[in-house]
Structure formats: structure tokens, C-alpha cells
DRENDRENSE-763400 format. One record per residue (C-alpha): chain; residue number from 0; residue in three letters; x, y, z. Coordinates in Angstrom, 2 decimals, padded with zeros to 5 digits. Last residue first. Example, Ala and Ser with C-alpha at 12.3 -4.5 7.8 and 13.67 -1.06 7.14 Angstrom:
REM DRENDRENSE-763400
   c     k     r         x         y         z
   A     1   SER    013.67   -001.06    007.14
   A     0   ALA    012.30   -004.50    007.80
END
This chain:
REM DRENDRENSE-763400
   c     k     r         x         y         z
   A   549   LYS   -037.75    039.48    017.12
   A   548   LEU   -034.49    040.84    015.79
   A   547   LEU   -031.14    039.19    016.86
   A   546   VAL   -028.22    040.98    015.60
   A   545   MET   -024.73    039.64    014.88
   A   544   LYS   -021.19    040.65    015.54
   A   543   GLY   -017.91    038.95    014.91
   A   542   THR   -014.82    038.33    017.00
   A   541   ASN   -011.39    036.78    016.08
   A   540   THR   -008.70    034.78    017.97
   A   539   PHE   -005.86    032.63    016.48
   A   538   GLU   -003.10    031.35    018.70
   A   537   GLY   -004.59    027.84    018.67
   A   536   ALA   -008.10    028.25    017.50
   A   535   THR   -010.34    030.86    019.30
   A   534   LEU   -013.52    032.05    017.65
   A   533   ARG   -015.79    034.71    019.27
   A   532   TYR   -019.34    035.38    018.69
   A   531   LEU   -020.91    038.78    019.79
   A   530   TYR   -024.59    039.54    020.29
   A   529   VAL   -026.55    042.63    019.52
   A   528   GLY   -030.19    042.74    020.71
   A   527   SER   -033.52    041.12    020.71
   A   526   SER   -033.99    038.98    023.80
   A   525   LEU   -032.87    035.35    024.10
   A   524   ASP   -034.65    031.98    024.43
   A   523   SER   -035.13    031.46    020.70
   A   522   GLY   -031.55    032.50    020.00
   A   521   ASP   -030.56    029.31    018.25
   A   520   PHE   -026.94    029.14    016.82
   A   519   MET   -026.16    026.56    014.22
   A   518   VAL   -022.45    025.57    013.65
   A   517   GLU   -020.58    025.36    010.41
   A   516   HIS   -017.15    023.97    009.78
   A   515   VAL   -014.79    024.22    006.80
   A   514   GLY   -011.59    022.27    006.79
   A   513   ALA   -008.88    021.07    009.07
   A   512   ASP   -010.00    018.74    011.86
   A   511   ARG   -011.72    019.90    015.07
   A   510   TRP   -010.64    019.50    018.60
   A   509   ALA   -013.12    020.52    021.22
   A   508   ASN   -015.02    023.50    022.80
   A   507   VAL   -017.84    024.38    020.49
   A   506   LEU   -021.07    026.30    020.98
   A   505   GLU   -020.38    027.77    024.37
   A   504   THR   -023.44    029.69    025.30
   A   503   VAL   -024.39    033.24    026.66
   A   502   LEU   -021.02    034.32    028.26
   A   501   ARG   -021.25    037.94    029.63
   A   500   GLY   -019.38    040.51    027.62
   A   499   SER   -021.88    043.30    028.08
   A   498   ILE   -023.16    043.13    024.38
   A   497   ASP   -024.07    039.44    025.00
   A   496   TYR   -021.47    036.70    024.42
   A   495   VAL   -021.44    033.67    022.07
   A   494   SER   -018.75    031.06    022.17
   A   493   LEU   -016.48    029.20    019.63
   A   492   ASN   -013.58    027.35    020.99
   A   491   VAL   -011.37    025.29    018.92
   A   490   LEU   -008.52    022.91    019.57
   A   489   SER   -006.85    022.71    016.15
   A   488   ALA   -006.50    020.44    013.10
   A   487   ALA   -004.89    022.36    010.21
   A   486   GLN   -006.01    025.26    007.91
   A   485   LEU   -009.15    025.71    009.82
   A   484   LYS   -012.18    027.59    008.46
   A   483   TYR   -015.16    029.06    010.39
   A   482   SER   -018.96    029.29    009.98
   A   481   LEU   -021.76    030.59    012.24
   A   480   VAL   -025.32    029.82    011.00
   A   479   THR   -028.28    031.67    012.26
   A   478   LYS   -031.51    031.08    014.15
   A   477   PRO   -034.33    033.16    015.80
   A   476   ASN   -034.73    035.37    014.04
   A   475   PHE   -031.63    036.76    012.21
   A   474   PRO   -029.88    039.95    011.36
   A   473   ASN   -027.66    038.49    009.87
   A   472   PRO   -028.47    035.31    008.04
   A   471   TYR   -025.92    034.10    008.05
   A   470   ALA   -023.23    034.87    010.58
   A   469   SER   -020.03    036.12    008.91
   A   468   GLY   -017.05    033.71    008.66
   A   467   LEU   -014.03    033.31    011.09
   A   466   ALA   -010.91    032.36    009.34
   A   465   ILE   -007.81    030.23    009.67
   A   464   GLU   -005.70    029.99    006.53
   A   463   ALA   -005.25    028.40    003.07
   A   462   PRO   -008.48    026.27    003.53
   A   461   LEU   -008.27    022.65    002.37
   A   460   ASN   -009.36    021.89   -001.10
   A   459   ALA   -008.77    018.12   -001.02
   A   458   THR   -007.64    016.25    002.10
   A   457   GLU   -011.08    015.60    003.44
   A   456   GLU   -011.75    012.31    001.40
   A   455   VAL   -008.80    010.55    002.95
   A   454   ALA   -010.07    011.51    006.48
   A   453   ASP   -013.27    009.55    005.95
   A   452   VAL   -011.41    006.40    006.86
   A   451   PHE   -010.17    007.62    010.08
   A   450   SER   -013.52    006.85    011.87
   A   449   GLU   -014.91    008.59    014.83
   A   448   GLY   -015.61    006.19    017.70
   A   447   TRP   -015.13    002.58    018.71
   A   446   CYS   -012.51    000.24    020.25
   A   445   GLU   -013.56   -003.13    021.46
   A   444   TRP   -011.02   -004.94    023.58
   A   443   GLY   -013.50   -007.70    024.51
   A   442   THR   -015.65   -008.41    027.65
   A   441   ILE   -017.46   -006.50    030.33
   A   440   ALA   -018.26   -007.17    034.03
   A   439   ILE   -020.76   -004.90    035.66
   A   438   GLY   -019.14   -003.02    038.50
   A   437   ASP   -017.10   -003.57    041.72
   A   436   GLY   -013.42   -003.31    042.10
   A   435   THR   -010.29   -005.63    042.83
   A   434   ALA   -007.20   -006.62    040.90
   A   433   LEU   -006.97   -003.21    039.29
   A   432   LYS   -006.24   -002.19    035.72
   A   431   GLU   -003.71    000.82    035.21
   A   430   PHE   -003.22    003.14    032.42
   A   429   ASP   -000.22    004.43    030.58
   A   428   PHE    000.16    006.78    027.60
   A   427   HIS    001.89    006.22    024.31
   A   426   ASP    002.91    007.85    020.98
   A   425   GLU    004.69    006.60    017.87
   A   424   ASN    006.43    007.78    014.81
   A   423   TRP    007.99    006.31    011.64
   A   422   ILE    007.38    002.66    012.41
   A   421   ILE    008.09    000.07    009.75
   A   420   ASP    007.32   -003.49    010.93
   A   419   PRO    003.58   -003.84    011.17
   A   418   TYR    002.33   -001.87    009.33
   A   417   ILE    003.92    000.63    007.25
   A   416   GLY    004.43    003.93    009.24
   A   415   VAL    002.24    005.55    011.98
   A   414   TYR    001.96    004.14    015.57
   A   413   ALA   -000.14    004.35    018.59
   A   412   ASP    000.37    002.64    021.85
   A   411   TYR   -001.65    002.23    025.05
   A   410   THR    000.61    001.12    027.81
   A   409   TYR   -000.54   -001.09    030.72
   A   408   MET    000.09   -001.44    034.42
   A   407   GLY   -001.32   -004.36    036.39
   A   406   ALA   -004.40   -006.70    036.68
   A   405   PRO   -004.78   -009.07    033.88
   A   404   ALA   -007.54   -008.53    031.23
   A   403   ASN   -010.51   -010.82    031.82
   A   402   ALA   -012.74   -007.89    032.72
   A   401   PRO   -012.22   -006.31    029.35
   A   400   VAL   -010.69   -002.88    028.67
   A   399   VAL   -012.86   -000.93    026.19
   A   398   GLN   -011.28    001.94    024.31
   A   397   THR   -013.46    005.11    023.28
   A   396   ARG   -012.33    007.17    020.34
   A   395   ASP   -012.29    010.92    019.38
   A   394   ARG   -010.57    011.34    016.04
   A   393   ASN   -008.00    013.67    014.77
   A   392   ALA   -006.98    014.66    011.29
   A   391   SER   -004.02    016.71    009.83
   A   390   PHE   -003.07    017.75    006.33
   A   389   GLY    000.23    019.69    005.87
   A   388   PRO    000.97    018.02    002.49
   A   387   ASP   -001.89    015.73    001.36
   A   386   PHE   -002.67    012.62    003.40
   A   385   ASN   -003.05    009.07    002.15
   A   384   LEU   -004.36    006.57    004.65
   A   383   ASP   -004.62    002.82    004.86
   A   382   ILE   -005.75    001.76    008.48
   A   381   PRO   -004.11   -000.97    010.34
   A   380   GLY   -006.43   -000.61    012.14
   A   379   ILE   -007.41    000.24    015.63
   A   378   LEU   -007.03   -002.48    018.37
   A   377   PRO   -004.03   -004.08    016.65
   A   376   GLY   -003.49   -005.84    018.88
   A   375   PHE   -001.60   -007.13    021.81
   A   374   GLU    002.06   -006.23    022.89
   A   373   VAL    003.70   -008.63    025.44
   A   372   THR    005.24   -006.55    028.37
   A   371   ASN    003.88   -008.94    030.88
   A   370   PRO    001.58   -006.05    032.12
   A   369   LEU    000.07   -005.87    028.69
   A   368   THR    001.21   -003.46    025.95
   A   367   VAL   -001.73   -002.31    023.95
   A   366   MET   -001.77   -001.66    020.20
   A   365   THR   -002.90    001.15    017.87
   A   364   TRP   -002.77    001.50    014.14
   A   363   VAL   -002.05    004.16    011.39
   A   362   ASN   -000.79    003.05    007.92
   A   361   PHE    000.92    005.27    005.33
   A   360   SER    000.61    007.01    001.96
   A   359   VAL    002.40    010.52    001.86
   A   358   PRO    001.45    013.60   -000.18
   A   357   SER    004.34    016.09   -000.63
   A   356   THR    005.74    018.88    001.44
   A   355   GLU    005.96    016.74    004.60
   A   354   ASN    004.39    017.40    007.86
   A   353   ASN    001.55    014.83    007.49
   A   352   THR   -000.31    014.84    010.77
   A   351   VAL   -002.20    012.15    012.77
   A   350   ALA   -004.31    012.86    015.91
   A   349   ILE   -005.71    010.26    018.33
   A   348   ASN   -008.17    011.54    021.08
   A   347   PHE   -009.01    009.42    024.04
   A   346   ASP   -011.95    008.08    026.03
   A   345   PHE   -011.56    005.23    028.65
   A   344   SER   -013.29    002.06    029.25
   A   343   GLY   -014.13   -000.42    031.92
   A   342   GLY   -013.42   -003.84    033.37
   A   341   THR   -014.65   -005.91    036.34
   A   340   ALA   -011.28   -005.41    038.05
   A   339   PRO   -011.55   -001.63    038.02
   A   338   ILE   -009.89    000.42    035.23
   A   337   VAL   -007.54    003.15    036.66
   A   336   ILE   -007.41    006.62    034.98
   A   335   PRO   -005.08    009.60    034.30
   A   334   PRO   -006.06    011.55    032.42
   A   333   SER   -009.41    012.87    031.41
   A   332   THR   -009.39    013.31    027.64
   A   331   HIS   -006.48    011.14    027.08
   A   330   THR   -004.35    012.53    024.27
   A   329   LEU   -002.55    010.43    021.86
   A   328   SER   -000.26    011.80    019.12
   A   327   VAL    000.80    010.60    015.74
   A   326   THR    003.42    012.12    013.35
   A   325   VAL    004.27    011.95    009.79
   A   324   ASP    007.67    013.13    008.71
   A   323   TRP    008.55    010.32    006.40
   A   322   PRO    010.92    007.85    007.95
   A   321   VAL    014.18    007.41    005.93
   A   320   ILE    013.77    004.00    004.49
   A   319   GLU    016.61    002.06    003.07
   A   318   GLY    015.61    000.25    000.04
   A   317   TYR    012.45   -001.33   -001.59
   A   316   ASN    010.28    000.71   -003.83
   A   315   LEU    006.50    000.23   -004.33
   A   314   ILE    004.50    001.16   -007.35
   A   313   THR    000.65    000.71   -007.39
   A   312   GLY   -001.18    002.18   -010.42
   A   311   ASN   -004.55    000.61   -009.64
   A   310   ASP   -003.23   -002.94   -009.65
   A   309   GLY    000.38   -003.84   -009.08
   A   308   VAL    003.99   -002.86   -009.33
   A   307   VAL    007.08   -003.85   -007.25
   A   306   TRP    010.50   -002.16   -007.31
   A   305   GLY    014.00   -003.16   -005.99
   A   304   ASN    017.17   -001.60   -004.67
   A   303   ASP    019.22   -002.75   -001.66
   A   302   THR    019.61   -006.35   -002.52
   A   301   ASN    020.62   -005.52   -006.04
   A   300   VAL    018.89   -004.43   -009.30
   A   299   PHE    015.54   -006.11   -008.15
   A   298   SER    012.40   -006.47   -010.31
   A   297   VAL    008.82   -007.33   -009.29
   A   296   GLY    005.51   -007.51   -011.10
   A   295   THR    001.87   -008.34   -010.36
   A   294   LEU    000.98   -007.16   -006.83
   A   293   ASN   -002.78   -007.32   -006.04
   A   292   GLU   -003.56   -004.39   -003.92
   A   291   THR   -003.73   -004.87   -000.13
   A   290   THR   -000.96   -002.35    000.57
   A   289   GLY    001.69   -001.59    003.24
   A   288   SER    004.11   -004.12    001.74
   A   287   SER    005.15   -005.87    004.90
   A   286   GLN    007.56   -008.73    004.26
   A   285   PRO    006.80   -012.35    004.61
   A   284   GLU    009.60   -015.04    005.18
   A   283   TRP    010.66   -017.76    002.70
   A   282   THR    013.00   -020.78    002.97
   A   281   ASN    014.73   -022.88    000.29
   A   280   GLY    014.22   -020.18   -002.23
   A   279   SER    017.92   -019.29   -002.77
   A   278   TRP    018.66   -019.04    001.04
   A   277   ASP    017.98   -015.35    001.62
   A   276   THR    014.25   -015.55    000.65
   A   275   TYR    011.56   -012.93    000.64
   A   274   ILE    007.81   -012.74    000.43
   A   273   ILE    005.52   -009.99   -000.66
   A   272   THR    001.71   -010.33   -000.55
   A   271   GLY   -000.29   -007.12   -001.33
   A   270   GLY   -003.51   -009.00   -001.59
   A   269   ASP   -002.31   -011.06   -004.57
   A   268   GLY    001.31   -011.86   -005.22
   A   267   VAL    004.88   -010.96   -005.11
   A   266   ALA    008.11   -012.87   -004.90
   A   265   TRP    011.61   -011.67   -003.78
   A   264   GLY    015.08   -013.14   -003.96
   A   263   TYR    018.42   -013.20   -002.09
   A   262   SER    020.69   -016.28   -002.47
   A   261   TYR    022.14   -016.27   -005.92
   A   260   THR    021.78   -012.37   -006.02
   A   259   ALA    018.99   -010.03   -006.78
   A   258   PHE    016.35   -012.63   -007.58
   A   257   SER    013.08   -011.57   -009.05
   A   256   ILE    009.65   -013.37   -008.78
   A   255   ASP    006.16   -012.81   -010.24
   A   254   ASN    002.48   -013.60   -009.67
   A   253   LEU    002.11   -015.54   -006.56
   A   252   ASP   -001.63   -016.63   -006.01
   A   251   VAL   -002.28   -016.74   -002.23
   A   250   SER   -001.43   -019.70    000.09
   A   249   VAL    001.74   -018.35    001.72
   A   248   GLY    004.77   -020.01    003.54
   A   247   THR    006.82   -020.51    000.37
   A   246   ASP    007.19   -024.21    000.79
   A   245   ARG    009.41   -025.63   -001.83
   A   244   ILE    008.69   -028.36   -004.51
   A   243   GLU    011.61   -029.67   -006.30
   A   242   TRP    012.61   -029.15   -010.03
   A   241   ASP    014.88   -030.91   -012.54
   A   240   ASN    016.29   -029.70   -015.77
   A   239   GLY    015.94   -026.07   -014.97
   A   238   ASN    019.69   -025.20   -015.30
   A   237   ASN    020.69   -027.66   -012.62
   A   236   TYR    019.89   -026.23   -009.11
   A   235   THR    016.03   -025.90   -009.54
   A   234   LEU    013.45   -024.77   -007.02
   A   233   LEU    009.64   -024.76   -007.24
   A   232   GLY    007.13   -022.78   -005.32
   A   231   ILE    003.28   -022.86   -004.93
   A   230   GLY    001.71   -020.05   -003.24
   A   229   ASN   -001.87   -020.93   -004.15
   A   228   ASN   -001.08   -020.08   -007.74
   A   227   GLY    002.36   -019.93   -009.01
   A   226   VAL    006.05   -019.54   -008.33
   A   225   ALA    009.30   -020.75   -010.07
   A   224   PHE    012.86   -020.53   -008.78
   A   223   GLY    016.30   -020.75   -010.40
   A   222   THR    019.90   -021.97   -009.86
   A   221   SER    022.02   -023.18   -012.79
   A   220   GLY    022.42   -020.32   -015.19
   A   219   THR    022.67   -017.64   -012.39
   A   218   TYR    019.97   -015.20   -011.05
   A   217   PHE    017.24   -017.34   -012.62
   A   216   ASP    013.63   -016.34   -012.66
   A   215   ILE    010.18   -018.00   -013.25
   A   214   ALA    006.67   -016.85   -013.09
   A   213   ASN    002.99   -017.91   -013.25
   A   212   ILE    003.05   -021.71   -012.75
   A   211   SER   -000.76   -022.77   -012.57
   A   210   GLN   -001.31   -025.38   -009.79
   A   209   ASP   -001.63   -029.16   -009.78
   A   208   VAL    002.15   -029.76   -010.58
   A   207   TRP    004.18   -030.97   -013.70
   A   206   ALA    007.86   -030.18   -013.94
   A   205   VAL    010.44   -030.91   -016.62
   A   204   THR    008.16   -030.98   -019.66
   A   203   THR    010.46   -031.15   -022.66
   A   202   TRP    010.00   -028.80   -025.53
   A   201   GLY    011.18   -029.07   -029.16
   A   200   GLN    011.61   -026.47   -031.87
   A   199   GLY    011.46   -023.87   -028.99
   A   198   GLN    014.84   -022.25   -029.68
   A   197   ASN    016.71   -025.64   -029.76
   A   196   GLU    017.54   -026.41   -026.20
   A   195   THR    013.91   -026.29   -024.79
   A   194   ARG    012.50   -026.59   -021.20
   A   193   VAL    009.02   -026.84   -020.00
   A   192   ILE    007.62   -025.93   -016.62
   A   191   ALA    003.98   -026.99   -015.99
   A   190   GLY    000.91   -026.11   -014.34
   A   189   ASN   -002.46   -027.57   -013.70
   A   188   GLY   -005.71   -025.65   -013.92
   A   187   ASN   -007.36   -027.82   -016.63
   A   186   TRP   -006.00   -025.68   -019.63
   A   185   ILE   -002.29   -025.89   -018.42
   A   184   SER   -000.70   -022.70   -017.19
   A   183   VAL    002.97   -022.62   -018.18
   A   182   ALA    006.33   -021.34   -016.84
   A   181   ALA    008.84   -021.34   -019.64
   A   180   VAL    012.48   -022.56   -019.79
   A   179   GLY    015.43   -021.66   -022.14
   A   178   THR    018.33   -022.83   -024.38
   A   177   THR    018.94   -021.51   -027.91
   A   176   GLU    019.89   -017.76   -027.88
   A   175   ASN    021.23   -017.96   -024.31
   A   174   PHE    020.05   -018.64   -020.79
   A   173   PHE    016.46   -017.95   -021.86
   A   172   HIS    013.61   -017.20   -019.35
   A   171   ILE    009.77   -017.19   -020.00
   A   170   ASP    006.64   -016.21   -018.24
   A   169   ASN    002.95   -016.94   -018.31
   A   168   VAL    003.00   -019.50   -021.32
   A   167   THR   -000.73   -020.50   -021.90
   A   166   GLY   -002.07   -023.96   -022.18
   A   165   GLU   -003.27   -026.79   -024.44
   A   164   ASN   -002.12   -030.22   -023.55
   A   163   TYR   -000.67   -033.16   -025.41
   A   162   SER   -001.18   -036.43   -023.54
   A   161   GLY    000.95   -039.46   -023.09
   A   160   GLN    002.10   -038.73   -019.66
   A   159   TYR    002.77   -035.05   -020.15
   A   158   TYR    003.31   -033.14   -023.51
   A   157   VAL    002.68   -029.37   -023.54
   A   156   TYR    001.48   -028.41   -026.88
   A   155   PHE    003.39   -026.18   -029.37
   A   154   ALA    003.33   -022.92   -031.38
   A   153   VAL    006.82   -021.35   -032.55
   A   152   ASP    006.99   -018.08   -034.26
   A   151   GLN    010.19   -016.52   -035.77
   A   150   GLN    010.91   -012.84   -036.30
   A   149   THR    013.49   -011.12   -038.45
   A   148   GLN    015.03   -007.64   -038.19
   A   147   TRP    013.79   -007.84   -034.66
   A   146   GLY    017.22   -007.22   -033.12
   A   145   ASP    018.83   -010.10   -034.91
   A   144   THR    018.17   -013.17   -032.83
   A   143   THR    014.47   -012.79   -032.71
   A   142   PHE    011.55   -014.46   -030.99
   A   141   SER    007.92   -015.61   -030.80
   A   140   MET    006.70   -018.32   -028.51
   A   139   LEU    003.08   -019.71   -028.36
   A   138   PRO    001.45   -022.12   -025.98
   A   137   GLN   -001.55   -023.44   -027.93
   A   136   PHE   -005.10   -022.21   -027.02
   A   135   ILE   -006.51   -022.19   -030.59
   A   134   THR   -006.13   -018.36   -030.88
   A   133   ASN   -002.56   -018.20   -029.75
   A   132   VAL   -001.06   -018.18   -026.11
   A   131   GLY    001.89   -016.39   -024.46
   A   130   ALA    005.58   -015.97   -025.15
   A   129   VAL    008.06   -013.32   -025.98
   A   128   PHE    011.81   -013.95   -026.69
   A   127   ALA    014.60   -011.44   -027.30
   A   126   ALA    017.97   -011.75   -028.97
   A   125   GLN    020.13   -008.93   -030.37
   A   124   GLU    021.52   -006.88   -027.49
   A   123   ASN    021.23   -009.77   -025.15
   A   122   VAL    018.51   -011.98   -023.54
   A   121   GLN    015.44   -009.62   -023.69
   A   120   HIS    012.95   -011.82   -021.99
   A   119   ALA    009.09   -011.39   -022.25
   A   118   GLY    006.10   -013.25   -020.82
   A   117   TYR    002.38   -012.66   -021.19
   A   116   TYR    001.76   -012.58   -024.91
   A   115   THR   -001.72   -012.43   -026.21
   A   114   ILE   -003.13   -013.61   -029.65
   A   113   MET   -005.80   -012.34   -032.00
   A   112   TRP   -003.33   -010.09   -033.93
   A   111   GLY   -003.36   -006.27   -033.89
   A   110   ASN    000.30   -005.60   -033.25
   A   109   GLN    003.72   -006.64   -034.54
   A   108   GLN    007.14   -005.07   -034.51
   A   107   GLU    006.10   -001.62   -033.35
   A   106   GLN    009.18    000.38   -032.60
   A   105   TRP    009.30    002.39   -029.34
   A   104   THR    011.06    005.79   -029.09
   A   103   SER    012.36    007.34   -025.93
   A   102   GLY    011.99    003.86   -024.53
   A   101   GLY    015.38    003.22   -023.28
   A   100   ASP    017.12    003.99   -026.61
   A    99   THR    017.11    000.71   -028.54
   A    98   THR    013.33    000.04   -028.22
   A    97   HIS    010.92   -002.83   -028.80
   A    96   ILE    007.16   -003.42   -029.24
   A    95   ILE    005.68   -006.83   -029.79
   A    94   ALA    001.94   -006.73   -029.55
   A    93   GLY    000.19   -009.93   -030.07
   A    92   GLY   -003.17   -008.25   -029.69
   A    91   SER   -002.59   -008.12   -026.05
   A    90   GLY    000.78   -007.98   -024.49
   A    89   THR    004.49   -007.23   -025.24
   A    88   MET    007.44   -005.19   -024.17
   A    87   VAL    010.98   -005.37   -025.37
   A    86   GLY    014.31   -003.69   -024.33
   A    85   ILE    017.63   -002.27   -025.17
   A    84   ASN    018.62    001.15   -023.63
   A    83   ASP    019.23    000.72   -019.87
   A    82   ASP    020.47   -002.80   -020.25
   A    81   TYR    018.82   -006.19   -021.23
   A    80   PHE    015.23   -004.83   -020.65
   A    79   SER    012.17   -006.82   -020.26
   A    78   VAL    008.60   -005.84   -020.27
   A    77   ALA    005.30   -007.99   -019.82
   A    76   GLU    001.48   -007.70   -019.90
   A    75   TYR    000.85   -004.54   -021.94
   A    74   PHE   -002.77   -003.98   -022.81
   A    73   ALA   -002.14   -002.40   -026.13
   A    72   THR   -001.98    001.11   -027.71
   A    71   PRO    001.29    001.87   -029.52
   A    70   ALA    003.94    003.58   -027.45
   A    69   THR    004.56    007.18   -026.03
   A    68   GLN    006.39    007.17   -022.74
   A    67   THR    004.84    008.59   -019.51
   A    66   ASN    007.18    009.79   -016.98
   A    65   TRP    007.63    008.66   -013.43
   A    64   THR    009.35    010.61   -010.58
   A    63   LEU    010.96    009.29   -007.48
   A    62   GLY    011.26    005.84   -009.10
   A    61   GLY    014.99    005.44   -008.78
   A    60   ASP    015.83    008.67   -010.70
   A    59   ILE    015.62    007.75   -014.33
   A    58   SER    012.03    006.62   -014.37
   A    57   HIS    009.85    005.29   -017.17
   A    56   LEU    006.17    004.59   -017.38
   A    55   VAL    004.20    002.86   -020.19
   A    54   VAL    000.44    002.75   -020.06
   A    53   GLY   -001.09    001.25   -023.23
   A    52   PHE   -004.62    000.67   -021.78
   A    51   ASP   -003.37   -001.75   -019.08
   A    50   GLY    000.15   -001.91   -017.92
   A    49   VAL    003.81   -001.30   -018.24
   A    48   THR    006.72   -000.35   -015.96
   A    47   THR    010.27    000.85   -016.93
   A    46   ILE    013.27    001.52   -014.74
   A    45   SER    016.52    003.26   -015.98
   A    44   SER    018.72    004.96   -013.31
   A    43   THR    018.55    002.29   -010.68
   A    42   SER    019.70   -000.25   -013.19
   A    41   PRO    018.32   -003.04   -015.41
   A    40   ALA    014.95   -002.52   -013.85
   A    39   SER    012.03   -004.22   -015.52
   A    38   ILE    008.42   -003.96   -014.40
   A    37   SER    005.23   -005.86   -015.26
   A    36   ASN    001.38   -005.64   -015.00
   A    35   LEU    000.44   -002.09   -013.82
   A    34   ASN   -003.29   -001.68   -013.43
   A    33   GLU   -004.53    001.79   -014.34
   A    32   ALA   -004.83    004.40   -011.66
   A    31   THR   -001.87    006.52   -013.01
   A    30   GLY    000.60    009.14   -011.68
   A    29   SER    002.92    006.57   -010.40
   A    28   THR    003.59    008.02   -007.04
   A    27   GLN    005.88    005.74   -004.91
   A    26   PRO    004.94    003.64   -001.99
   A    25   MET    007.79    002.41    000.43
   A    24   TRP    008.90   -001.08    001.09
   A    23   GLY    011.55   -001.69    003.79
   A    22   ASN    015.08   -001.25    004.93
   A    21   GLN    015.65    000.95    008.10
   A    20   ALA    016.09    004.53    009.12
   A    19   GLN    015.98    005.29    012.77
   A    18   VAL    012.89    005.38    014.97
   A    17   SER    010.69    008.04    016.53
   A    16   SER    009.58    008.75    020.14
   A    15   VAL    006.88    010.31    022.14
   A    14   ILE    006.24    009.15    025.63
   A    13   LEU    003.44    010.44    027.89
   A    12   PHE    003.45    009.21    031.58
   A    11   VAL    000.18    008.97    033.23
   A    10   LEU   -000.37    009.37    037.05
   A     9   VAL   -003.30    007.62    038.75
   A     8   ILE   -006.89    008.43    039.43
   A     7   ALA   -009.63    005.95    040.37
   A     6   ILE   -012.55    004.51    038.40
   A     5   SER   -015.94    003.18    039.34
   A     4   SER   -017.85    001.27    036.68
   A     3   LEU   -018.63    001.31    032.93
   A     2   VAL   -016.05    003.94    032.34
   A     1   LYS   -015.92    007.09    030.21
   A     0   MET   -013.35    009.77    030.39
END
């Protein structure tokens, strides 16, 4: 324990608990580090996501496993399925690629052009629409009504207040084979929603705003919502003929939107942003994604099953969460303590273990519960971690309690899960701050010490067992290196004895993480002879012999 002034001793009660299953977002393993740009989930048994460098991934088990599908090379920006079998994807080079067997085979309709499509909508078994921008910066739409036996292309300008404007169609939604709406970025940074009733032969501008419109979705023919840059949101109740601004509660760029029912919808955006509505977009609330990656696509089957994709291969699944078996424990190094009125600090160890048989991504963070029961923080984190199966890491930290903290009983809290709402496991200990006491006043709830960030790099190539290595060199004069391996984090004691069994020195007596460790032993002050070194780690004990020759 470390304090900046005098301390007193009190009892500490240690509480460990876990929580029940709840709905929320959980990461899934995509198997790629490429950016994923769009996702379409016609059902829980057929989900397709597409991205940069021709990445096409398909899942038939709700996203538990993702398999790569073979398709022509392109930077895919959009994918849309009508059912489990019939869909279209599109992107750079004017790529239009379609399937009738769930992506087992993809047919190339068009590729290699100097145009880019950003939106796609498979309306029914025969009709599909894709849209983007051509080489002279005109909004462009291509479509079929006969399963791509024939294709029609329509380029246009966005008309507003007497001017014809260049732009890019970012998303498109058709109610049937003739009537639809499109979300557009205008060349000068503005945004528009345009509507057609004749397959794009004529477009009417039905909304004009000062931000790019990036995505649009309708659950029914009448009610729809559009999102765009700087958190802009627009709502329609009459098939997209009229639109009203709605406050989404965020200011980041929103990139996609999906409604599961008339009322329930989700939108995603930059920096890991996910927002949710249960009132058709009239009000929005944030949800914790557990990531800071830019999120680019979202698709919901129903209110209990949805998926989000984003940069660096990010895939998230929404549904009932059964907490992963990842545990956190707090150990006060000199329990218990009291902090004087002028403030102080205490040392503690925080350990995190993945008890699962597969890798798990999660957050770890700490809070403090004040005497008035209000929780304050986080003091550590939230830190993004990904632990391999069985991996454990622990860190020694120092927590400052400032002079201006109110007197009374506190609880120091540690959590693992998805910050801040999803808690899989937690641990706590109590401490007290006095109303009186002398010392140098300190400020701030600083917490410093060993970092968890480097723990991610330690998960590879873990030892298969605990082992004590040979001293090297041996014989030695006057220094040698002792090594040992830990399969998991353990309380370690490594000591040196003379041949009669008397303790010469204690080299290690502390928690150490899983991995390979080396310790230098210096025999400069010792006589020549045989010395023993002994390792104790948990229930493991082993002894080695080394010879000092001077």
C-alpha cells in the first residue's frame, strides 16, 4: 500500500458477482482485416457482407462463422438480398454482380467501367436497382426488371431552386418496379432526397439539407427515415413525398440505417456509433458498440437479430447476450486502508482472464462508488482487449484519492464486458476516507501503473505448461540468467539457496503474467560453490542447480 500521508486500517469486504443475459452488441470474427462496407440479412440463416478488395463473406449460422465467397474483383460498396437466394452487389468499376443461389455462384453483369455504385436494392425476384455516380459527376442509376437479362441506365442531375446539381447517389430504395427514393450527396456538401415514379426517367427533389444524405430505409411503404453527415436525420410518413428533420442525438456522420419493424430501427456511424429508436425515428438513444471503428452497414431481421459491419473487418451481432466467461479480480496489496482527509493513494492488482475456448474481444474498466452511492469514472479505461483462449493478464496499479473527495465509505469497482452497459463479471473492494487527518493535500482521481494495452501483444505463442529453465551460463562468474515459463498468470516466487538450504536472495515474489520470463542473478558477493534456485508458481514447484566458479 502506498499513501501520501498517514493511514489507518479498516476491514475490506470483497464481493464478486456476475450478471444475467441481456440484449446488446457482441463482436463476431470475420476473418478479414479489410473494410466491410455493407451487409444484407434477409434471414438469420443467410447473411452477406461485402467490402474492399473483393471481400464477400457469407454466414448461414447467424454470424458464428463467416465463409469467403468467390466473386469478381472490385471494391464492393453495397449488397442487397430479396430472400436467402436472390441478391445483387455493386461497387467500384461499375461492378454489378448478382446471384440466384445465395452467393454460391456470382454472375458478373458489368465491371471495369469508370463509374462507382454506392447503393443497391433487390426489390423482388426480378427487379433490382443500383445507383452511384458516373465519370462526369452525374447521379447514376442502373436497373433491371427481368433478372439482369436486360439492363437500363439513367443519369440525371438534382434540380433545386432553379439549378441542376451534380452529385452522388449513396443509397436507394424502391417500393416497386417504378417508384423509389434516393439519398444523394450534392457536389457542394449539401444533401438531397429525390423521388421517382417512372423508373428514374424523372426525379423530384423532395428534401434539401446542408449535409450529405448517406442512407435511407423504409420498413413499410409509408414510413421511412434517412441519415447523413453530422448526425442529420429526416423522417417521412407519406412514401417519401415529404420529409421532416429529426434530432438523432449525435453529431458524427451516420452511414447506414435499418428498420426491423415500423417502430424499431438502428443507425450506425463513425467512431463506433450506434443509435436506436423505438418510435419510428422520432426519438433516438445511443447503444454501446464496444468498438471505435467506423461502422458502415447495418441490417436487421427482427428486433432480436441484427448485424453491423465496419472498418478493419468489424462485424457486430445484436441479440440476447449470454456473458462470455471472462473474469476480473481486484486484489489490494495491503488490505484494508483508510485515506486521510488530505487525500492519499493505495496500490492494487487487477487481473483479467479469458476462460473461454475461443478468442474474446471485450472492454475492461474501473469505477468508484462514492459515499452517496453515485458511481464515478471510469478511472481505468474503457480499454479494448482481445484475449486468446485461456489467456490471463494482471497489472499492478496505484489509485489516488483526492483531498476534495467526501468523507465516508467507498467501493472500488472493476468490470469486464462491453462498456458501459454490458457487464459480464465484476469485482469490488471497500475503502474509507476520513473527515480528519494530516498530510499534503492532493487532487484528482489519477490512476497509474502497468498498462493493459500491451497485454494484447502477449496472447500469441503462450507456453503450453509451467517450466523452470536451466541457468545460463552454468557454471557462471559472477552472473547468470534464470528463466521460467508460465501457462497462465500466477503468484511466483523464485529464490536462491546455498547448498545447506539457507536463503541467499529472493529474486521474484509477485504476480507474473503468462509467458516466458528471465531474471538476472548476480553472485558477485558470494563464494564459489553450488547454489540451488527454486521456482514456486501456484501448485508447481521445481528446483535447479547452478555452480559459481570464481
